PDB file as gemmi writes it, atoms N, CA and C in Angstrom:
CRYST1    1.000    1.000    1.000  90.00  90.00  90.00 P 1                      
ATOM      1  N   MET A   1       9.916 -13.978 -14.195  1.00  0.00           N  
ATOM      2  CA  MET A   1       9.510 -13.867 -12.918  1.00  0.00           C  
ATOM      3  C   MET A   1      10.234 -12.540 -12.298  1.00  0.00           C  
ATOM      4  N   GLN A   2      11.250 -12.091 -13.018  1.00  0.00           N  
ATOM      5  CA  GLN A   2      11.897 -10.784 -12.278  1.00  0.00           C  
ATOM      6  C   GLN A   2      10.993  -9.778 -12.272  1.00  0.00           C  
ATOM      7  N   LYS A   3      10.025  -9.329 -12.992  1.00  0.00           N  
ATOM      8  CA  LYS A   3       8.808  -8.446 -13.176  1.00  0.00           C  
ATOM      9  C   LYS A   3       7.881  -8.651 -11.851  1.00  0.00           C  
ATOM     10  N   LEU A   4       7.681 -10.173 -11.545  1.00  0.00           N  
ATOM     11  CA  LEU A   4       6.865 -10.277 -10.481  1.00  0.00           C  
ATOM     12  C   LEU A   4       7.710  -9.772  -9.133  1.00  0.00           C  
ATOM     13  N   LEU A   5       8.781  -9.973  -8.973  1.00  0.00           N  
ATOM     14  CA  LEU A   5       9.469  -9.659  -7.841  1.00  0.00           C  
ATOM     15  C   LEU A   5       9.851  -8.029  -7.696  1.00  0.00           C  
ATOM     16  N   ALA A   6       9.670  -7.466  -6.516  1.00  0.00           N  
ATOM     17  CA  ALA A   6       9.989  -5.997  -6.495  1.00  0.00           C  
ATOM     18  C   ALA A   6      11.654  -5.879  -6.477  1.00  0.00           C  
ATOM     19  N   ASP A   7      12.282  -4.713  -6.380  1.00  0.00           N  
ATOM     20  CA  ASP A   7      13.619  -4.712  -6.343  1.00  0.00           C  
ATOM     21  C   ASP A   7      14.274  -5.292  -5.371  1.00  0.00           C  
ATOM     22  N   ASN A   8      13.699  -5.290  -4.223  1.00  0.00           N  
ATOM     23  CA  ASN A   8      14.240  -5.981  -2.911  1.00  0.00           C  
ATOM     24  C   ASN A   8      13.249  -7.084  -2.163  1.00  0.00           C  
ATOM     25  N   GLU A   9      13.682  -8.067  -2.354  1.00  0.00           N  
ATOM     26  CA  GLU A   9      12.905  -9.110  -1.880  1.00  0.00           C  
ATOM     27  C   GLU A   9      13.460 -10.045  -0.704  1.00  0.00           C  
ATOM     28  N   GLN A  10      12.855 -10.688   0.312  1.00  0.00           N  
ATOM     29  CA  GLN A  10      13.196 -11.727   1.214  1.00  0.00           C  
ATOM     30  C   GLN A  10      12.514 -12.754   1.015  1.00  0.00           C  
ATOM     31  N   ILE A  11      13.041 -13.910   0.573  1.00  0.00           N  
ATOM     32  CA  ILE A  11      12.259 -15.069   0.194  1.00  0.00           C  
ATOM     33  C   ILE A  11      12.696 -16.387   1.139  1.00  0.00           C  
ATOM     34  N   ASN A  12      11.661 -16.715   1.383  1.00  0.00           N  
ATOM     35  CA  ASN A  12      11.937 -18.303   2.144  1.00  0.00           C  
ATOM     36  C   ASN A  12      11.662 -19.429   1.078  1.00  0.00           C  
ATOM     37  N   VAL A  13      12.332 -20.442   1.012  1.00  0.00           N  
ATOM     38  CA  VAL A  13      12.071 -21.532  -0.201  1.00  0.00           C  
ATOM     39  C   VAL A  13      11.871 -22.467   0.839  1.00  0.00           C  
ATOM     40  N   ILE A  14      10.919 -23.135   1.018  1.00  0.00           N  
ATOM     41  CA  ILE A  14      10.533 -24.150   1.838  1.00  0.00           C  
ATOM     42  C   ILE A  14      10.399 -25.528   1.106  1.00  0.00           C  
ATOM     43  N   ILE A  15      11.495 -26.286   1.096  1.00  0.00           N  
ATOM     44  CA  ILE A  15      11.622 -27.646   0.447  1.00  0.00           C  
ATOM     45  C   ILE A  15      11.189 -28.904   1.301  1.00  0.00           C  
ATOM     46  N   GLY A  16      10.150 -29.303   0.998  1.00  0.00           N  
ATOM     47  CA  GLY A  16       9.465 -30.390   1.653  1.00  0.00           C  
ATOM     48  C   GLY A  16       9.160 -30.020   3.048  1.00  0.00           C  
ATOM     49  N   GLU A  17       9.219 -30.718   4.012  1.00  0.00           N  
ATOM     50  CA  GLU A  17       8.876 -30.524   5.446  1.00  0.00           C  
ATOM     51  C   GLU A  17      10.036 -30.288   6.224  1.00  0.00           C  
ATOM     52  N   GLN A  18      11.300 -30.385   5.606  1.00  0.00           N  
ATOM     53  CA  GLN A  18      12.681 -30.498   6.537  1.00  0.00           C  
ATOM     54  C   GLN A  18      13.554 -29.562   5.987  1.00  0.00           C  
ATOM     55  N   GLN A  19      13.587 -28.909   5.128  1.00  0.00           N  
ATOM     56  CA  GLN A  19      14.749 -27.899   4.623  1.00  0.00           C  
ATOM     57  C   GLN A  19      14.297 -26.413   4.309  1.00  0.00           C  
ATOM     58  N   THR A  20      14.646 -25.383   4.991  1.00  0.00           N  
ATOM     59  CA  THR A  20      13.819 -24.220   4.417  1.00  0.00           C  
ATOM     60  C   THR A  20      15.584 -23.430   3.986  1.00  0.00           C  
ATOM     61  N   LEU A  21      15.482 -22.594   2.984  1.00  0.00           N  
ATOM     62  CA  LEU A  21      16.359 -21.634   2.509  1.00  0.00           C  
ATOM     63  C   LEU A  21      15.822 -20.421   2.505  1.00  0.00           C  
ATOM     64  N   ASN A  22      16.806 -19.297   2.384  1.00  0.00           N  
ATOM     65  CA  ASN A  22      16.311 -17.907   2.497  1.00  0.00           C  
ATOM     66  C   ASN A  22      17.400 -17.333   1.333  1.00  0.00           C  
ATOM     67  N   VAL A  23      16.563 -16.332   0.425  1.00  0.00           N  
ATOM     68  CA  VAL A  23      17.294 -15.954  -0.750  1.00  0.00           C  
ATOM     69  C   VAL A  23      17.020 -14.272  -0.392  1.00  0.00           C  
ATOM     70  N   VAL A  24      17.993 -13.407  -0.456  1.00  0.00           N  
ATOM     71  CA  VAL A  24      17.609 -12.245  -0.396  1.00  0.00           C  
ATOM     72  C   VAL A  24      17.953 -11.387  -1.480  1.00  0.00           C  
ATOM     73  N   ILE A  25      17.169 -10.615  -2.066  1.00  0.00           N  
ATOM     74  CA  ILE A  25      17.457  -9.818  -3.533  1.00  0.00           C  
ATOM     75  C   ILE A  25      17.128  -8.617  -2.959  1.00  0.00           C  
ATOM     76  N   GLU A  26      18.306  -7.842  -3.612  1.00  0.00           N  
ATOM     77  CA  GLU A  26      18.625  -6.269  -3.724  1.00  0.00           C  
ATOM     78  C   GLU A  26      18.730  -5.628  -4.867  1.00  0.00           C  
ATOM     79  N   SER A  27      18.144  -4.685  -5.214  1.00  0.00           N  
ATOM     80  CA  SER A  27      18.282  -3.889  -6.461  1.00  0.00           C  
ATOM     81  C   SER A  27      18.332  -5.061  -7.676  1.00  0.00           C  
ATOM     82  N   ASN A  28      17.407  -6.142  -7.558  1.00  0.00           N  
ATOM     83  CA  ASN A  28      17.277  -6.973  -8.688  1.00  0.00           C  
ATOM     84  C   ASN A  28      18.484  -8.226  -8.820  1.00  0.00           C  
ATOM     85  N   LYS A  29      19.135  -8.220  -7.775  1.00  0.00           N  
ATOM     86  CA  LYS A  29      20.252  -9.121  -7.896  1.00  0.00           C  
ATOM     87  C   LYS A  29      20.340 -10.050  -6.397  1.00  0.00           C  
ATOM     88  N   VAL A  30      20.554 -11.231  -6.766  1.00  0.00           N  
ATOM     89  CA  VAL A  30      20.713 -12.009  -5.278  1.00  0.00           C  
ATOM     90  C   VAL A  30      21.903 -11.578  -4.707  1.00  0.00           C  
ATOM     91  N   VAL A  31      21.423 -11.407  -3.446  1.00  0.00           N  
ATOM     92  CA  VAL A  31      22.827 -10.782  -2.648  1.00  0.00           C  
ATOM     93  C   VAL A  31      23.185 -11.975  -1.565  1.00  0.00           C  
ATOM     94  N   SER A  32      22.367 -12.667  -0.958  1.00  0.00           N  
ATOM     95  CA  SER A  32      22.729 -13.915  -0.106  1.00  0.00           C  
ATOM     96  C   SER A  32      21.536 -14.971  -0.542  1.00  0.00           C  
ATOM     97  N   VAL A  33      22.126 -16.190  -0.077  1.00  0.00           N  
ATOM     98  CA  VAL A  33      21.399 -17.301   0.074  1.00  0.00           C  
ATOM     99  C   VAL A  33      21.748 -18.145   1.318  1.00  0.00           C  
ATOM    100  N   GLY A  34      20.974 -18.479   2.172  1.00  0.00           N  
ATOM    101  CA  GLY A  34      21.298 -19.193   3.395  1.00  0.00           C  
ATOM    102  C   GLY A  34      20.410 -20.189   3.817  1.00  0.00           C  
ATOM    103  N   GLU A  35      20.690 -20.928   4.927  1.00  0.00           N  
ATOM    104  CA  GLU A  35      20.072 -21.883   5.435  1.00  0.00           C  
ATOM    105  C   GLU A  35      18.938 -21.208   6.467  1.00  0.00           C  
ATOM    106  N   GLY A  36      17.810 -21.639   6.824  1.00  0.00           N  
ATOM    107  CA  GLY A  36      16.815 -21.513   7.606  1.00  0.00           C  
ATOM    108  C   GLY A  36      16.090 -20.427   7.081  1.00  0.00           C  
ATOM    109  N   ALA A  37      14.868 -20.193   7.717  1.00  0.00           N  
ATOM    110  CA  ALA A  37      14.065 -18.866   7.304  1.00  0.00           C  
ATOM    111  C   ALA A  37      14.210 -17.471   7.861  1.00  0.00           C  
ATOM    112  N   LEU A  38      13.675 -16.580   6.954  1.00  0.00           N  
ATOM    113  CA  LEU A  38      13.843 -15.103   7.320  1.00  0.00           C  
ATOM    114  C   LEU A  38      12.431 -14.965   8.160  1.00  0.00           C  
ATOM    115  N   GLU A  39      12.910 -14.066   9.178  1.00  0.00           N  
ATOM    116  CA  GLU A  39      11.540 -13.657  10.059  1.00  0.00           C  
ATOM    117  C   GLU A  39      10.630 -12.809   9.221  1.00  0.00           C  
ATOM    118  N   GLU A  40      11.039 -11.736   8.517  1.00  0.00           N  
ATOM    119  CA  GLU A  40      10.377 -10.826   7.853  1.00  0.00           C  
ATOM    120  C   GLU A  40      10.447 -10.869   6.090  1.00  0.00           C  
ATOM    121  N   ASN A  41      10.225 -12.014   5.846  1.00  0.00           N  
ATOM    122  CA  ASN A  41       9.917 -12.398   4.410  1.00  0.00           C  
ATOM    123  C   ASN A  41       8.877 -11.633   3.485  1.00  0.00           C  
ATOM    124  N   THR A  42       9.106 -11.490   2.254  1.00  0.00           N  
ATOM    125  CA  THR A  42       8.179 -11.066   1.831  1.00  0.00           C  
ATOM    126  C   THR A  42       7.396 -12.056   0.584  1.00  0.00           C  
ATOM    127  N   LEU A  43       7.815 -13.327   0.504  1.00  0.00           N  
ATOM    128  CA  LEU A  43       7.437 -14.117  -0.055  1.00  0.00           C  
ATOM    129  C   LEU A  43       7.888 -15.679   0.309  1.00  0.00           C  
ATOM    130  N   ASP A  44       7.092 -16.360   0.491  1.00  0.00           N  
ATOM    131  CA  ASP A  44       7.302 -17.984   0.576  1.00  0.00           C  
ATOM    132  C   ASP A  44       7.014 -18.822  -0.718  1.00  0.00           C  
ATOM    133  N   VAL A  45       7.987 -19.589  -1.112  1.00  0.00           N  
ATOM    134  CA  VAL A  45       7.933 -20.489  -2.190  1.00  0.00           C  
ATOM    135  C   VAL A  45       8.144 -22.139  -1.689  1.00  0.00           C  
ATOM    136  N   LEU A  46       6.811 -22.680  -1.809  1.00  0.00           N  
ATOM    137  CA  LEU A  46       6.982 -23.945  -1.238  1.00  0.00           C  
ATOM    138  C   LEU A  46       7.326 -24.870  -2.404  1.00  0.00           C  
ATOM    139  N   VAL A  47       7.951 -25.731  -2.206  1.00  0.00           N  
ATOM    140  CA  VAL A  47       8.461 -26.672  -3.265  1.00  0.00           C  
ATOM    141  C   VAL A  47       8.701 -28.303  -2.692  1.00  0.00           C  
ATOM    142  N   THR A  48       7.787 -29.017  -3.388  1.00  0.00           N  
ATOM    143  CA  THR A  48       8.198 -30.796  -2.963  1.00  0.00           C  
ATOM    144  C   THR A  48       9.479 -31.082  -3.206  1.00  0.00           C  
ATOM    145  N   GLU A  49       9.975 -32.298  -2.519  1.00  0.00           N  
ATOM    146  CA  GLU A  49      11.256 -32.704  -3.103  1.00  0.00           C  
ATOM    147  C   GLU A  49      11.205 -33.319  -4.361  1.00  0.00           C  
ATOM    148  N   GLY A  50       9.962 -33.862  -4.854  1.00  0.00           N  
ATOM    149  CA  GLY A  50       9.475 -34.401  -6.072  1.00  0.00           C  
ATOM    150  C   GLY A  50       9.882 -33.440  -7.051  1.00  0.00           C  
ATOM    151  N   ALA A  51       9.032 -32.063  -6.935  1.00  0.00           N  
ATOM    152  CA  ALA A  51       9.285 -31.238  -7.908  1.00  0.00           C  
ATOM    153  C   ALA A  51      10.849 -30.726  -8.288  1.00  0.00           C  
ATOM    154  N   LEU A  52      11.524 -30.755  -7.243  1.00  0.00           N  
ATOM    155  CA  LEU A  52      13.013 -30.298  -7.648  1.00  0.00           C  
ATOM    156  C   LEU A  52      13.624 -31.624  -8.322  1.00  0.00           C  
ATOM    157  N   SER A  53      13.248 -32.816  -7.886  1.00  0.00           N  
ATOM    158  CA  SER A  53      13.817 -33.751  -8.549  1.00  0.00           C  
ATOM    159  C   SER A  53      13.401 -33.836 -10.466  1.00  0.00           C  
ATOM    160  N   GLN A  54      11.974 -33.724 -10.451  1.00  0.00           N  
ATOM    161  CA  GLN A  54      11.519 -33.216 -11.797  1.00  0.00           C  
ATOM    162  C   GLN A  54      12.227 -32.378 -12.593  1.00  0.00           C  
ATOM    163  N   LEU A  55      12.443 -31.063 -11.871  1.00  0.00           N  
ATOM    164  CA  LEU A  55      13.053 -29.797 -12.845  1.00  0.00           C  
ATOM    165  C   LEU A  55      14.334 -30.097 -12.880  1.00  0.00           C  
ATOM    166  N   SER A  56      15.147 -30.758 -12.347  1.00  0.00           N  
ATOM    167  CA  SER A  56      16.649 -31.152 -12.619  1.00  0.00           C  
ATOM    168  C   SER A  56      16.749 -32.301 -13.702  1.00  0.00           C  
ATOM    169  N   THR A  57      15.811 -32.695 -13.949  1.00  0.00           N  
ATOM    170  CA  THR A  57      15.856 -33.752 -14.996  1.00  0.00           C  
ATOM    171  C   THR A  57      15.158 -33.885 -16.307  1.00  0.00           C  
ATOM    172  N   THR A  58      14.269 -32.758 -16.117  1.00  0.00           N  
ATOM    173  CA  THR A  58      13.415 -32.404 -17.391  1.00  0.00           C  
ATOM    174  C   THR A  58      13.975 -31.946 -18.506  1.00  0.00           C  
ATOM    175  N   GLN A  59      13.593 -32.154 -19.624  1.00  0.00           N  
ATOM    176  CA  GLN A  59      14.017 -31.628 -20.959  1.00  0.00           C  
ATOM    177  C   GLN A  59      13.076 -30.483 -21.267  1.00  0.00           C  
ATOM    178  N   ASP A  60      12.139 -30.224 -20.781  1.00  0.00           N  
ATOM    179  CA  ASP A  60      11.077 -29.336 -21.018  1.00  0.00           C  
ATOM    180  C   ASP A  60      10.398 -28.708 -19.620  1.00  0.00           C  
ATOM    181  N   ILE A  61      11.540 -27.821 -19.329  1.00  0.00           N  
ATOM    182  CA  ILE A  61      11.365 -26.961 -18.435  1.00  0.00           C  
ATOM    183  C   ILE A  61      10.024 -26.380 -17.983  1.00  0.00           C  
ATOM    184  N   GLY A  62       9.476 -25.545 -19.078  1.00  0.00           N  
ATOM    185  CA  GLY A  62       8.466 -24.764 -19.321  1.00  0.00           C  
ATOM    186  C   GLY A  62       7.287 -25.678 -18.772  1.00  0.00           C  
ATOM    187  N   THR A  63       6.815 -26.573 -19.267  1.00  0.00           N  
ATOM    188  CA  THR A  63       5.802 -27.432 -19.503  1.00  0.00           C  
ATOM    189  C   THR A  63       5.858 -28.305 -17.971  1.00  0.00           C  
ATOM    190  N   THR A  64       7.004 -28.619 -17.451  1.00  0.00           N  
ATOM    191  CA  THR A  64       7.206 -29.224 -16.272  1.00  0.00           C  
ATOM    192  C   THR A  64       6.789 -28.205 -15.190  1.00  0.00           C  
ATOM    193  N   PHE A  65       7.227 -27.221 -15.192  1.00  0.00           N  
ATOM    194  CA  PHE A  65       7.013 -26.227 -14.197  1.00  0.00           C  
ATOM    195  C   PHE A  65       5.609 -25.948 -13.998  1.00  0.00           C  
ATOM    196  N   LYS A  66       4.745 -25.713 -15.344  1.00  0.00           N  
ATOM    197  CA  LYS A  66       3.376 -25.393 -15.227  1.00  0.00           C  
ATOM    198  C   LYS A  66       2.799 -26.674 -14.561  1.00  0.00           C  
ATOM    199  N   GLU A  67       2.964 -27.854 -14.884  1.00  0.00           N  
ATOM    200  CA  GLU A  67       2.518 -28.810 -14.347  1.00  0.00           C  
ATOM    201  C   GLU A  67       2.600 -29.061 -12.927  1.00  0.00           C  
ATOM    202  N   LEU A  68       3.684 -28.654 -12.430  1.00  0.00           N  
ATOM    203  CA  LEU A  68       4.065 -28.652 -10.997  1.00  0.00           C  
ATOM    204  C   LEU A  68       3.383 -27.406 -10.409  1.00  0.00           C  
ATOM    205  N   LEU A  69       2.933 -26.497 -10.911  1.00  0.00           N  
ATOM    206  CA  LEU A  69       2.311 -25.476 -10.306  1.00  0.00           C  
ATOM    207  C   LEU A  69       0.852 -25.856 -10.377  1.00  0.00           C  
ATOM    208  N   ASP A  70       0.339 -26.345 -11.321  1.00  0.00           N  
ATOM    209  CA  ASP A  70      -0.797 -26.977 -11.568  1.00  0.00           C  
ATOM    210  C   ASP A  70      -1.298 -27.921 -10.443  1.00  0.00           C  
ATOM    211  N   ASN A  71      -0.489 -29.046 -10.325  1.00  0.00           N  
ATOM    212  CA  ASN A  71      -0.585 -29.759  -8.882  1.00  0.00           C  
ATOM    213  C   ASN A  71      -0.131 -29.372  -7.633  1.00  0.00           C  
ATOM    214  N   LYS A  72       0.111 -28.042  -7.766  1.00  0.00           N  
ATOM    215  CA  LYS A  72       0.392 -27.260  -6.403  1.00  0.00           C  
ATOM    216  C   LYS A  72       1.709 -28.108  -5.653  1.00  0.00           C  
ATOM    217  N   GLU A  73       2.713 -28.502  -6.623  1.00  0.00           N  
ATOM    218  CA  GLU A  73       3.867 -28.961  -5.938  1.00  0.00           C  
ATOM    219  C   GLU A  73       4.895 -27.822  -6.048  1.00  0.00           C  
ATOM    220  N   ILE A  74       4.701 -26.705  -6.542  1.00  0.00           N  
ATOM    221  CA  ILE A  74       5.291 -25.541  -6.439  1.00  0.00           C  
ATOM    222  C   ILE A  74       4.036 -24.467  -6.075  1.00  0.00           C  
ATOM    223  N   GLN A  75       4.298 -23.771  -4.971  1.00  0.00           N  
ATOM    224  CA  GLN A  75       3.364 -22.786  -4.797  1.00  0.00           C  
ATOM    225  C   GLN A  75       4.038 -21.517  -4.184  1.00  0.00           C  
ATOM    226  N   PHE A  76       3.553 -20.407  -4.756  1.00  0.00           N  
ATOM    227  CA  PHE A  76       4.036 -19.100  -4.390  1.00  0.00           C  
ATOM    228  C   PHE A  76       3.105 -18.444  -3.240  1.00  0.00           C  
ATOM    229  N   LYS A  77       3.478 -18.038  -2.325  1.00  0.00           N  
ATOM    230  CA  LYS A  77       2.598 -17.609  -1.239  1.00  0.00           C  
ATOM    231  C   LYS A  77       3.293 -16.247  -0.711  1.00  0.00           C  
ATOM    232  N   PRO A  78       3.003 -15.284  -1.595  1.00  0.00           N  
ATOM    233  CA  PRO A  78       3.251 -13.837  -1.457  1.00  0.00           C  
ATOM    234  C   PRO A  78       2.591 -13.121  -0.212  1.00  0.00           C  
ATOM    235  N   LYS A  79       3.318 -12.336   0.497  1.00  0.00           N  
ATOM    236  CA  LYS A  79       2.880 -11.623   1.616  1.00  0.00           C  
ATOM    237  C   LYS A  79       2.401 -10.334   1.391  1.00  0.00           C  
ATOM    238  N   GLY A  80       1.174  -9.781   1.783  1.00  0.00           N  
ATOM    239  CA  GLY A  80       0.814  -8.502   1.455  1.00  0.00           C  
ATOM    240  C   GLY A  80      -0.375  -8.743   0.424  1.00  0.00           C  
ATOM    241  N   PHE A  81      -1.229  -7.802   0.369  1.00  0.00           N  
ATOM    242  CA  PHE A  81      -2.384  -7.618  -0.527  1.00  0.00           C  
ATOM    243  C   PHE A  81      -2.130  -7.388  -1.943  1.00  0.00           C  
ATOM    244  N   PHE A  82      -1.288  -6.471  -2.171  1.00  0.00           N  
ATOM    245  CA  PHE A  82      -0.676  -6.213  -3.555  1.00  0.00           C  
ATOM    246  C   PHE A  82      -0.131  -7.183  -4.336  1.00  0.00           C  
ATOM    247  N   LYS A  83       0.891  -7.571  -3.373  1.00  0.00           N  
ATOM    248  CA  LYS A  83       1.592  -8.717  -3.999  1.00  0.00           C  
ATOM    249  C   LYS A  83       0.742 -10.015  -4.301  1.00  0.00           C  
ATOM    250  N   LYS A  84       0.117 -10.287  -3.321  1.00  0.00           N  
ATOM    251  CA  LYS A  84      -0.963 -11.378  -3.950  1.00  0.00           C  
ATOM    252  C   LYS A  84      -1.815 -11.201  -4.778  1.00  0.00           C  
ATOM    253  N   MET A  85      -2.175 -10.102  -5.266  1.00  0.00           N  
ATOM    254  CA  MET A  85      -3.071  -9.777  -6.299  1.00  0.00           C  
ATOM    255  C   MET A  85      -2.061  -9.772  -7.576  1.00  0.00           C  
ATOM    256  N   LYS A  86      -0.826  -9.328  -7.573  1.00  0.00           N  
ATOM    257  CA  LYS A  86       0.227  -9.390  -8.678  1.00  0.00           C  
ATOM    258  C   LYS A  86       0.400 -10.612  -9.158  1.00  0.00           C  
ATOM    259  N   PHE A  87       0.708 -11.600  -7.898  1.00  0.00           N  
ATOM    260  CA  PHE A  87       0.982 -12.932  -8.231  1.00  0.00           C  
ATOM    261  C   PHE A  87      -0.219 -13.902  -8.786  1.00  0.00           C  
ATOM    262  N   GLY A  88      -1.345 -13.617  -8.326  1.00  0.00           N  
ATOM    263  CA  GLY A  88      -2.605 -14.393  -8.767  1.00  0.00           C  
ATOM    264  C   GLY A  88      -2.804 -14.033 -10.435  1.00  0.00           C  
ATOM    265  N   ILE A  89      -2.715 -12.845 -10.553  1.00  0.00           N  
ATOM    266  CA  ILE A  89      -2.953 -12.416 -12.070  1.00  0.00           C  
ATOM    267  C   ILE A  89      -1.831 -13.049 -12.852  1.00  0.00           C  
ATOM    268  N   ALA A  90      -0.654 -12.961 -12.374  1.00  0.00           N  
ATOM    269  CA  ALA A  90       0.438 -13.393 -13.431  1.00  0.00           C  
ATOM    270  C   ALA A  90       0.506 -14.955 -13.514  1.00  0.00           C  
ATOM    271  N   GLN A  91      -0.082 -15.753 -12.516  1.00  0.00           N  
ATOM    272  CA  GLN A  91      -0.423 -16.922 -12.667  1.00  0.00           C  
ATOM    273  C   GLN A  91      -1.421 -17.325 -13.514  1.00  0.00           C  
ATOM    274  N   TRP A  92      -2.727 -16.620 -13.406  1.00  0.00           N  
ATOM    275  CA  TRP A  92      -3.950 -16.735 -14.629  1.00  0.00           C  
ATOM    276  C   TRP A  92      -3.310 -16.580 -15.869  1.00  0.00           C  
ATOM    277  N   ILE A  93      -2.345 -15.342 -16.195  1.00  0.00           N  
ATOM    278  CA  ILE A  93      -2.062 -14.934 -17.565  1.00  0.00           C  
ATOM    279  C   ILE A  93      -0.904 -16.079 -17.851  1.00  0.00           C  
ATOM    280  N   ALA A  94      -0.117 -16.725 -16.975  1.00  0.00           N  
ATOM    281  CA  ALA A  94       0.972 -17.538 -17.437  1.00  0.00           C  
ATOM    282  C   ALA A  94       0.200 -18.833 -17.863  1.00  0.00           C  
ATOM    283  N   GLY A  95      -1.288 -19.168 -17.437  1.00  0.00           N  
ATOM    284  CA  GLY A  95      -1.669 -20.507 -17.796  1.00  0.00           C  
ATOM    285  C   GLY A  95      -2.147 -20.603 -19.171  1.00  0.00           C  
ATOM    286  N   PHE A  96      -2.281 -19.223 -19.865  1.00  0.00           N  
ATOM    287  CA  PHE A  96      -2.599 -19.284 -21.490  1.00  0.00           C  
ATOM    288  C   PHE A  96      -1.104 -19.682 -22.055  1.00  0.00           C  
ATOM    289  N   PHE A  97      -0.144 -19.092 -21.616  1.00  0.00           N  
ATOM    290  CA  PHE A  97       1.135 -19.258 -22.295  1.00  0.00           C  
ATOM    291  C   PHE A  97       2.092 -20.401 -22.049  1.00  0.00           C  
ATOM    292  N   LEU A  98       2.015 -21.102 -20.783  1.00  0.00           N  
ATOM    293  CA  LEU A  98       2.839 -22.122 -20.674  1.00  0.00           C  
ATOM    294  C   LEU A  98       1.996 -23.593 -21.086  1.00  0.00           C  
TER     295      LEU A  98                                                      
END                                                                             
């Protein structure tokens, strides 16, 4: 996943319909995690509460993650044309390996 992300990212993680967290990455390191959404984020990650539950209890995280992506229980919504292309290609390729 690190190769998909730029050196600096501002990510909103939207959990269900009631909770939003933000993650700021600088120089490939998480520098902050907080409550609420960032105004000028570069990526939205939408996650259902059920997906979080499944990921926290599974023994096979790779297979579970792929199933959750396929079922759209985890979605990546990049901002900007090139980032959308990059994520689209990566998800297509990941389909062959996960």
